[in-house]
N, C-alpha and C positions, 0 to 999 in steps of 0.2 A: 375370204369372208367379206360380205358386202359392207358398205358404209352404214347402212341401216342396221345391220346386225351388230356392228361394233357399237353404235349408239345405244342399242338396247341391252348391252351387256352390263351386269352389275360391276361395281368397282372391285378390283382385286382385294383380297382379304388384307394384305399388308398396307394397301392404300387407305382402306377404311380404318385400320388399326392406327395408322399414323395420324389420321385426321382426328380420331377420338382422343388419342394421347395429347395432341396439340390443344384441343379444346379444353380438356380437363386441366392440363398444366397452365394454360393461359388464364383460366378462371381463378386458379390458386394465386397466380402472380398478380392478377388484377385486384384480387381481394387484399393481398398483402402489400402491394406496392402502388396500386392505382393504375389508371389506364395508360400512364406513360412508362410503364415497366419496360425493361429491355426485351425486345423480341428475340434477340440472339440467346438470351438466358432461357427464354421459354423453349426455344428449339432444343437447346442443349439438355435441359431437364427432361424434355419429352423423348430424348434419344434419337433425334433426327438432326440433319444439317439445316442451316438457314435456307438453302435452296428448296428443300422439301416444304418448309413452312411457307415460303412465298409462292410455291406452286399451288398450295391449298388456299392460301390467304394472301393475295398480292399486296394488300395494304393493311395497316393497323386497323383502319375502319372496318375492313372486311372481317378480320379476326374478331373484333369487338362485336360486330353485328351478329356473327355466328354464336358467340358466347352468350349474348343477350337472348338469342332465340332459345337456347337451352334453359335459360332461367325464366322464361315467360309464363310457365305454368301457374305460378303463384298469382301473377297479375290477371291471368285469364280466370282463375278461380274467384278472385276478388270481384272481377267484373260481373261474373255470373251471380254473385250474391247481391251486388249493387242493382242489377237488373230487376231484382225482386222487390225493390223499394217502391212505394207508391208516391212518396214525396220527391218531386223533381229537384227541389233545392238541396235536399239531403243527399240525393243520388249524385248530383254534381260535386258537392263538397267531398263526399267519400271517394269519388273517382279522382279528384285532384290529389287527395291524400295518398291514394294507391299509386298514382304516377310518381308523386314525390318520393315515396318509399322505393319504387322501382329505379328511379334515377339516382338514388343514394346507394345503390348496390356496390359501386366502386368509387373510390376517391378520384375526382376529376372527370367523372362520366358526364355531368351536365354540359361541359364545354363542347365536346364533339357533337353532342345531340343538338345543342342550340345552333352550332355552326351549320349542321346539316339542315335544320329546319329553316334557317335564314337563307342559305344559298340555294336550297332545293336543286342540287346538282344531280342529274340522273345517274352519273357514274359513281356517286358516293353510296356505298352499301347501307349507310345509316339513313338515307333519305326515305326509303320505302317504309321501314318500321316507324320512323317519325311521322310520316304521312298517315299511317294507319292509326296511330295514337291521336293525331290531330283530328282526324275524321271522327273517331269515337268521342273525343271531347266536344266536337261540334254537335253531335247528336244529343249529348247531355245538356249542352248550352241551349239548344233549340227547345228541348223539352221544358227546361226551366223558364225560358222566355215565354213560351206558350202559357205556362202556369202563372206568369206575371211576376216572377222572382228576379229576373236578370234583365239588365238594360238591353235594348234592342241593338245597340252598337257593338256589343261584345261578340268576339269570335273565338272559336275553339283554339285557334293558333295562339291567341293572346294568353289564354289560360294555360296552354301547354308550356309556353315560355315562362309563365309565372311559376308553374310547378318546378321547372328546371332551375329557376333562380332560387327558390326556397331550398331545393336539394343542394345546390351549390353552396349556399350559406350554411346549411347543416354540415356540409363537408369541412367547413372551417372550424368546427367545434362548437358552434352556437347551438344551444339546446334550450329546452324548457320554455319559460314564459316569454323569452325573446322571440322564439319561433311562433308561439301562439299569437303574439301581438302582430307579427308580420302577416300571418295567415288572416287575421281579422282585418288588417289594413287592405289586403288584396280583395277579400270578400266584400268589404265596404265599397270597393271600387267597381266591382262588377254587378252588385245588387242594385235593383231599382230603388230610388230614393224612398218611395212610400212603403218599402218592405224591409228597410234597414231597422235593426233593433236600436 
């Protein structure tokens, strides 16, 4: 069999089954124990050895990126709803809230996301999804700037990191009015002076 034919082959059934089991098990562990959960425990519960886990996902970030991909449908659906809004300021606000909820999926998730966004290392599997979200945020920011709602100096990366920060604070157990005040403070920082309430 030629090299080209080998590349075109579908993964063996057992390989795909192991990958699926690892993703499902990792998601449960991330939900229960946070992103710092034991990868050896994930492999054991999935019924594979650590070597199999690391063949599929060489790093914790690779596993986390793959699990996040499986959970992205809700964020995509929320983005589709946001795209229907005529008010650019409201669209930006709702997008920031959608990202905040997405970043709150697992305890400790904001830390590796912020690290990936800051370092922008091409070898980090989280860099690409962070880049996609930053680009989307930039689009909402530019639309709000054109509508006169957001300061010209604000960038999507700034608000991506702000949403990560709010999600991190939420993960400490802070809720209710404290989070609402924090969101208001962030919004008052990116809105233009003459559009602030």
